[in-house]
N, C-alpha and C positions, 0 to 999 in steps of 0.2 A: 162669786161676786162678778157682776157684769163688767166686761171690758168695753167701755164706751168708745174708746179710741179705735179699737178693732172694728166696731160697727161703723164709725164715722169714716175710717180709711177705705172701707168697702163701698161707700156711697159715691155717687157721681162727683159732687163737689169735693169730697174727701180724696178721691183718686187724683183730681186735678191739683189740689193744694199740696198733697204729699209729694207728688212728682215735681212740682215747681219749687218747693221749699227744701227738697232733699230730706224729708222726714221719713221715719220708718214706715214701711208699707206691708203690714202683716196680711197674710191671706188666710181666710177661714180654713181650718184643717178638716180633712175628711177622716173621721174616726170610725171605728167599726160599729156597725149596728146590724140588727137582724135584717133590716130592709136593704142595707148596703154593706154586705160582708166582704167585698173584694174591691180592688182597684178597677178602674174602668179603662179598658184598652189593652193592647198586646204588650208583651215583654220582649225586648230585643236581646238576644244572647250573642255576645261578641267575644270569641276566643282570640287571644293574641299570643305571639311568641311561642308557638307550638305547645299549647297547653296539654298536659298529660291527662286532664280530667274531662275533656270535651264531651265524650259520649255519656259519661255518668251524670254530669251536670245538666246536660240536655234532657235526660230522662227525669231528673228531679224537677226541673222547671216545668216539664210537661204535666206534672202532677199538681202544680199549684192552682190549677183551674184557669190560669191565664193563657191566652193564645200566645204561642212562642214563635218568634221570627228569628231565623238564623242569618238573614241578610237585611241590610238597611233598605227601606223603601222611602223614597222622597215625599210620598203623599200621606205618610202616617205620622200621627202623634202617639208617642209611646207612653204607656203607664209606668214602665220601668225599663231600665237598661242594666243588664248584668254583664260586666266586663271581666272576663277570666284572664287575669294577669299572673296566674300561678307559675307560668313558664318564663317569666321575666328573670333574667340572670345577670344583666349588665346594663350599663347606661345606654348602650345602643338599642336594646329592645324596649327601653322606656319610650323611645320615639314611636313605637307601635301603639302605646297607650294613647298618646296624643292623636295619632292618625285615626284611631278607631273612634274616640269620643268627640273630637273636634267637630265632625260633620253632624253629629246627632244631638249634642247637648242642648241645643235650642229647641229640639223637637220632643223633649220630655215634657209631658203635660203638667199643668199646674197640680201640685199635690203628688207628683210622681216620685219615683225612687231611682237612685243610681247606686248600685252595689258593685264594688270592685272586689274581686277575689284575688288574694295574694297568697304567698307561701310564707312559712315561718323563716325569718332571716337565719341563715346558716353561719354559725360562728367560725366554721372552718373555711368559708369562702367569702372573703370580704367584698368581692365584686357583687355576688348575689345578695349579700346582706345589705350592701349600700343601695342596690336597686330596689329591693323589697322595702327597705325603710323609707326610700323616697316616695313610695306609694302612700305612706301615711301623711306626709306633708301635702301631697297632691290632693288626697281625699279631704283633709281638713280645710284646705283652701277652697276647693270646689264647693264644699258645703256652704261656705260663706258667700259664694258668688251666685248661686243658682236662683234663690228667691222663689216666690210663688208657692210657698209651702212644700217645696221639693226637699228631699233629704238625701244625704250621701253617706255611705258607710264603707269601711274596709273590713272584710272577713278574711282572716288568715287561716289557711288550712294546713295543719300539720301533715306529715307524710301519712297517706292512707286515710285521710279524714273526710274525703269528699262525701262518702256515704253517710257520715255522721252529721252533715251540715244541713239536712233537709228541714228540720224544725226551725233552724235559724233563718234559712232563706225564706221559708213560708212566713215567718214573723216579719222579716224586714220588707217583704214584698206584699204586705197587707196593710190595711188601714190601722191595724193594731199598733204599728210603730210610728204613728203620726208625729210624735214629739221627740223621737230619738233620731239624732243626726250627728255626723262628725265622729262616729264611734269606731274604735278598732276592737274587733271581737275575734278571739282565737278559738278555733275548734280543733280538738284533739282527735287523733286517729282512734279507730275502734279498739286497737290493741292497747293503747296507753290511756285513753280518756274514758272508756265506758266498759271496763272489763267485768264489772259486777252486774251490769244490766242483763247480760246473757245468763248469768247464774240465777238472777231473780226470775227471768222468764222461764227457765227450766223448772224452777221450783213451782211456778204457777201452772206448769203443764203445757206451755206453748213454746214454740221455737221463735226466737227473736231474730228478725231479719231486717236488713236495711239495704238490700240489693236493689238494682235498677228494676227488677221485676216486681218487687213487693212494696217498695217505698217505705213509708213510716212503719214503725213497729207493728208487726202482724197482731191482730186482735184488738187494736185501739180504734175506738170510734172517733173519727176526726173532729166531730162536733162536741164530743164529751170525752176528751182524752184522759181526764182524771177520774172517770167513773170507777167506783170500787176502791178509791183511795181516800185517805184521811189527811186533811191539812189543818194545821194550827196557825192562827195569825194572832200575834200579840198586838196590843194597842188597837183593837179592831172596833171599838165602840163608835168611832166617828172618823171623818176625814179619809186620809189615804188608806188606813187600815180597814175601814168599812168597805171601801171600794175594792181592795184586794180580796176580802172575803167574798164579796158579791161575784167577782170574776172567777175565782176558783170554784165557787158553787155553780156558776153558769157552765163551767167546763166539767162538771160532774162530780167534784169532790164533796165528801162530807166534811164540813168546815167546823172546827172548834174555834169559837170566837172568844178570845181572852182579853181581859182588861182589868183595871183595878176595881176594887169593890164599890167605889163611889159612882161608877158608871153602870151599875147593875141593871137598871131599868132600860137604858138605851141598848145595852149589850143583849139582854134577853129579847127585846123586840127585833133586833137584827137577826139573831140566831133563829128565832121563830119564823121570820120571813124567809130565811134561806133553808129551812129544814135542817139546821145544824144544831150545835150544842154551845151553850153559854158557860164560860168558866171564869170566875172572878179570882184572880191571883195577883198579889203584889210581886212583880218579877224580881224585886230586890230582896225578897225574903230568902233566907238560907235554904228553905225546903221547897222553893219554887219548882225545881227540876223534879223532885219526888212527887209533888202534887200533880204536875202535868202528866208524868208517867202513869200515875194511878187513874187519871181521868181518861186515858186512852189505852186500856188494857190490850187492845188489839194492835197497838203500835201506830206510829206515824209514818206517812210517806213524805210529807212536806212540812217543813218548819219555816215560818216567815217571821223574822225578828223585825217588827215594825215599831214597837213601843219606843217612845222617846219624848224628851222634854227639852225646853230651852229655859235658861235663866240668864238672859243677856245682861252684860254690863262690862265696861272696859276693865282690864285686869287691875288697874290701879284702884278701882272702886269695887272690886269683886271680893266679898267675904268668902271664907273657906267653905261655908255651908253651900253656897251657890255652885262652887266648883265641884264639891263632892257629890251633890245630888245629881248633877248632869252626868258626870263620869260614871256614877254607880248605875243609874237607870239605862243610859245609852250604851254603855260598854261592859261594865262589870257584870251585870246580870246576864248579858248575852254570852259572855265567856263561861260563866258558871253553869248556866242551864244547858248550853250546848254540850259541854263536857259530860254532864250527868246523863243527858239523853243519849249520847253516843255510847258511853260506858255501859249503860243499862240495856242497850239494844232496843230502846224505844223507837229510834229511827231505823226503819227497816233496811237491812243490809241488801245492797244490790239495786235498790230503787229509790233510796232516800234523796231528798233535795232540801238543802238549806239555802234560804235567800235572806240576806240581811240588808237593812236599809242604812246606807251611808248618806252622803250629801256632798254637793259641790263645795260646801263650806270646808269639808275635810280635805278637799283637793286644793282649793285656791285660798282658803282662809277668809275671814270676814271680821271687820272691826266690831268689837263688842261681843265677839263669840269665841274667845279663846278656849273656853270650856267645851262648848258645843263642837267647834272645829276639831279639838283634840280628840273628843269621843268618836267623831265620825271618821277621822283619819285612823283612829285605832281599829274601827270596824274594817277598814281596808287592809290594814296589817293582819288582822285576824283571818280574813278571807284568803289572802295570799299565802299565809303560812299553813293554815289548816287544810286547804283544798287538796293538795296532793296526798297528804296523809289520810284524810278522811276517805278519799277515793280508794286508796290502796288497802287501807285497813278495815274500812266499813262499807265500801261500795256506795258512798254518799258523796254527792257533789256539793260544793260550797261556792256561792256567788253573791254579788251585791248589786243593788240598784242605788244610784246616786242621784236623787232628784235635785233639780234646780228650783226655779221659782214656780211653785205649784199653787193654784188658786184654792186656798183653804181658809178656814176661820182665822188661822194664825197670820197668814199673809194679808188678809183683809184688814187686820189691825195695824199693819205697817203704815207709817206716814205716807201721804199721797206721792210726794216726789220720789221717795225711795221705792215705793211700790211700782211707779211707772218705770223707773230705771231697771228694776228687776224684770219687769215684763219685756222691755224692749232690748235689753242687752244680750240678745242671742240671735242666731241666724234666722229664726222664724218670727222674731219681733213680737212675741206674745208669751204670756204665761201658759204653763201646762195645766192639765186637770188631773185630779186623783186617778181617773181611769187610765191615764197614760202610764203611771207607775204600776198600776195593777196589771195592765196588759203585759208589761215587760216582766213583771214577777211571774205571771202565768207561763210565759215562754220559758223562763229559767226553771220553772217547776215541772215542765212537760216531761213525761216519761222518755221521750225521744231526744231530750236535750242533754243526754249524758256526756256528750263530747264537749260541752261548755262547762268549764270548771276553772275556778280561780279568777273569774272575770269580774270587773267592776264596770258596769254599764251606766253611763250618765243618761238620765231622762231630763234633759234641760234645754232642748231645742238648739243644741250646740251653743251653750253659753260662751260668751266672750271671756269669762273668767276661767282660769285653770287650764289644764292640758286639753 
């Protein structure tokens, strides 16, 4: 649905009025396209507080395709700034964060990126933990200040995780992350976060390497990293699910498009267009897991739980059937089918990726959505509990995306004033698009994203609601 206010705010009279009246001033976002696949301009790499990862991170940044500057130049507008604060261990060294960013924050180009790299807070060192946690408040606040379509993130590196962070940095320093801002993402070390990836690579007959010499996993086509892999997307007949299927197919996956039997025609058309497979299954059926396993005898590499419904009504007016339907579709079916696909080995050990769809409603709550918010909060609990066990026992990562206000048929039906509030109540002052959720899902599904596990990443333009 067209965002007329966004177009008006970008016009000459619109810029004048929004500035004078203090109205939201959204900037058009630069999303990925074949014609414009990268940010425009150099990236500035700023290590502070004696970072232990300087050389390794410099090598990773050099492979992003962006020109890398190690020193600030006063005549340059930067597409991105990467501040390495992993060496910050106390309040004194937090001053170095201010000293490094204060002179350059105004020179980040519109639509640019600021990525702060931090370390995992150490429970045994309360000075380090306090300083590293301070970075979270800093990043979330800076994201609300920058404007102009700029985004700000904090990436926490666990010990030994710098080499596992390349796919995350590539995503955050690209147009694919246009609607992701104010997020805190933890990347685990190779020994704790991606132990099964090496096993999978060995079974495939290739050595898996993420050193400074080789970059992303050897043998991967950077333009089609999912080539040779199979992905299943539930609820993919339309909306966000269809966009996820399209992006995974663009990245080389054979996509199994799954939805309810009532969407058979739309589903078949999508699968045909993507060169994939259509599968009609009611995910609430007891045998849904078995039917999926039978449809992919070669196994699955990526499972995207996107199917979901709403049955909104305030709790005082909500009959039990509305509660039960939403909890069953959005949560119960996810738990059952995941268990069965893991137990049966349908999700390939060592390379499997599960990405579930949560919502900011599950984080912040929403009036009239006690059932929906409960189901989506349940997805977050599912991810955080299953992620370490699925990694250790099956070599599979488990993460979630949590969309905010996304322009879909469902949000187009929201009353005008509520729709405008949903669009404007975020740091980017606009709604997201299904492609924004799809690009984030594709990053989590990437074979080189094994260090990202148990994360819930909001795709909401840094909504003012929730954490």
